[in-house]
C-alpha positions, 0 to 999 in steps of 0.5 A: 191676808195682804196689807191692802186686804187687811186695811179694807177689812178694818175700814169695812168693820169700822163702818159697821162699828160706827153704825152700832155705836150710833145705834147704841146711843139710844139703845143700851139694852144689848139689842144692838150687839145681838143684831150685829151678831145676827147680821154677821151670822146671816151674812156668813150663811149667805157667803157660805152658800155662795162657796159650795154647790151643796150647803147641806153637805158642807154645813158642818165644815162652814160652821167650824170655819166660821166659828173658829174665825169668830173665836180668833177675832173675839179672843184678839179683841178681848185681849186688846180691851184687857190691855186698854183697860189695864193701862187706865188703872 
């Protein structure tokens, strides 16, 4: 991913995060996190459907690709929060 695409990705992500943070002000039950994960899954399924002529045949491929991508992103962000939290102690 080039620098321009990476910046755009972070800008888009920040919009979703800002909305989730705003919603979390009045609902701290965990429903906001579940909703954003559902939305990401729903959009990922749509995106996969636009990239293949046979989603049923390619389903496992997209499940693997999207899950692997999410796992990498989650690992990166968990490590980032660990650094932030450990620097506060």
